[in-house]
Structures are given as structure tokens and as C-alpha cells.
C-alpha positions in Angstrom: 72.2 31.0 55.9 72.2 30.3 59.6 68.4 30.5 59.5 68.3 27.8 56.7 70.5 25.5 58.8 68.4 26.1 61.9 65.3 25.3 59.9 66.9 22.1 58.5 67.9 21.0 62.0 64.4 21.7 63.3 62.9 19.8 60.5 65.2 16.9 61.0 64.4 16.9 64.7 60.7 17.0 64.0 60.9 14.1 61.5 62.8 12.0 64.1 60.2 12.9 66.8 57.3 12.0 64.4 59.0 8.7 63.5 59.7 7.8 67.1 56.1 8.6 68.1 54.7 6.5 65.3 56.9 3.5 66.3 55.9 3.9 69.9 52.3 4.1 69.0 52.4 0.9 66.9 54.8 -1.1 69.1 55.0 0.4 72.6 58.7 0.8 72.2 60.2 3.5 74.4 63.5 4.1 76.1 62.5 2.1 79.2 61.7 -1.0 77.1 65.0 -0.6 75.2 66.8 -0.5 78.5 65.0 -3.7 79.8 65.7 -5.5 76.5 69.4 -4.6 76.4 70.1 -5.3 80.1 68.2 -8.7 80.0 69.8 -9.7 76.8 73.4 -9.0 77.9 72.7 -10.8 81.2 72.0 -13.8 79.1 75.1 -13.2 77.0 77.3 -13.1 80.2 75.8 -16.4 81.3 76.1 -18.1 78.0 78.8 -20.7 77.5 79.3 -19.8 73.8 79.2 -16.0 73.9 80.5 -15.3 77.4 84.2 -15.9 76.5 84.0 -13.7 73.4 82.6 -10.8 75.3 84.6 -11.4 78.5 87.9 -11.0 76.6 86.8 -7.5 75.4 84.5 -6.0 78.0 85.8 -5.5 81.6 83.4 -2.7 82.6 79.8 -3.6 81.4 78.1 -0.4 82.4 79.6 1.8 79.5 78.9 -1.1 77.1 75.2 -1.3 78.2 74.8 2.4 77.9 76.3 2.3 74.4 74.0 -0.6 73.4 70.9 1.2 74.8 71.9 4.2 72.6 72.4 1.9 69.7 69.0 0.3 69.9 67.4 3.6 70.6 68.9 4.8 67.3 67.9 1.7 65.5 64.3 1.4 66.7 63.4 5.0 67.3 65.9 6.9 65.1 66.8 8.9 68.2 70.3 9.7 67.0 71.8 8.8 70.4 74.3 6.3 69.0 77.4 7.8 67.3 79.7 4.7 67.1 81.0 2.5 64.3 80.0 -1.1 64.9 82.0 -2.7 62.1 85.5 -1.8 63.4 84.5 -3.2 66.8 83.5 -6.5 65.3 85.9 -6.9 62.3 88.7 -8.7 64.1 86.6 -10.9 66.5 87.3 -14.7 66.3 83.7 -15.4 65.4 81.8 -17.4 62.9 78.2 -17.9 61.6 77.3 -20.1 64.5 78.2 -17.3 67.0 75.9 -14.9 65.1 73.2 -17.6 65.3 73.7 -18.0 69.0 73.6 -14.2 69.5 70.3 -14.1 67.5 68.8 -16.9 69.4 69.4 -15.2 72.8 68.3 -11.9 71.4 65.0 -13.3 70.0 64.3 -15.2 73.2 64.9 -12.0 75.3 62.8 -9.8 73.0 59.9 -12.2 73.0 60.0 -12.3 76.8 60.4 -8.6 77.7 58.5 -6.9 74.8 55.0 -7.0 73.5 54.7 -9.0 70.2 54.8 -6.0 67.8 57.9 -4.6 69.6 59.6 -8.0 69.7 59.1 -8.5 66.0 60.5 -5.0 65.2 63.6 -5.6 67.3 64.1 -9.2 65.9 63.8 -8.0 62.3 66.4 -5.3 62.9 68.6 -7.7 64.8 68.6 -10.2 61.9 69.6 -7.5 59.5 72.3 -6.3 61.8 73.7 -9.8 62.3 73.7 -10.5 58.6 75.4 -7.2 57.9 78.1 -7.7 60.6 78.7 -11.3 59.4 79.3 -10.1 55.8 81.4 -7.3 57.1 83.6 -9.6 59.3 84.0 -11.9 56.3 85.0 -9.0 54.1 87.6 -7.8 56.7 89.1 -11.3 56.5 89.3 -11.0 52.7 86.4 -13.4 52.2 83.3 -12.9 50.1 80.4 -15.1 51.3 78.1 -16.5 48.6 74.4 -16.4 49.2 73.7 -18.9 51.9 77.3 -19.3 52.8 78.3 -18.7 56.5 81.3 -17.2 58.0 83.8 -19.7 59.4 85.2 -19.1 62.9 88.6 -17.5 62.7 91.3 -20.1 62.4 89.1 -22.8 60.9 
């Protein structure tokens, strides 16, 4: 039985490696690019008048957050399996609305297009849009709201 588990784990690792190699070959994405993207993006977030207050209330030490976000994007883009968190609980009670997600996406898209080659930027942007949509729906659900197609999340308290 242990041999079967070892084989399954090896196969899973080999599939992840093959997937990551394929993505890297098509887009140029690697861990160094992910780190540049994450660090540049969050530098913009920290300077942004809309998003800075939301993040500043929750993140005192940025280094662990940046490490966690690098692991997250590595898992998203390269299926590395480095991220083991649960994003929804971290976002569910934030006082945010659809316009905050829009601002996050604008900054992310600008950063991705500046620091990544076009194929990599498009992959990151596509994933970011899916993530933002999923989080917006999840935050709405945590507030007891169901958003209709095209409806946006209101900021908490509005």
C-alpha cells in the first residue's frame, strides 16, 4: 500500500512539474517573475489612496504577507502547491465593495503589463479577474447577499 501512495505522490509531483514547465515555456513565468510582480503590485497598493487604508488596518508586517502572496501566485500560475491558505475567510469580513475589487484589478493589471512579458501578463490578469470575481461573490455571500449577474457588491455599511 505504501508503494501505491509513493507512486501516486510521484505521479502528482511529475504532473505539477510538467504543468509548470509548460506554463514557463509558453509564458516565461517563473518564481523570480512572480516575486517581481507581487512586490511591485503591493508597493502600488501601499501607495494607493483607495486600497492603502484597507490593507494598512490589517497588515503591520508586510514581509510575511508578501511571502504568502508569492506562494499563492506560484500555486495559481504554476500549480506549485506552495500556498496552503484559505483566502475567503481572510476577505469575508472586509469593509469592501465592487469598486475596491475594480481598483485592485486596475493596479494588478497595470503592474502585470509593466513587469511581465505579454503572454505572462495575460495569464496573470485572467487568473486575477477570476479570483476577484470569486472573492466578490464570496464576500457578498458572507454578508447574506446573493449578487445577480452583473450586480456588484456594495461597500459594507452602504
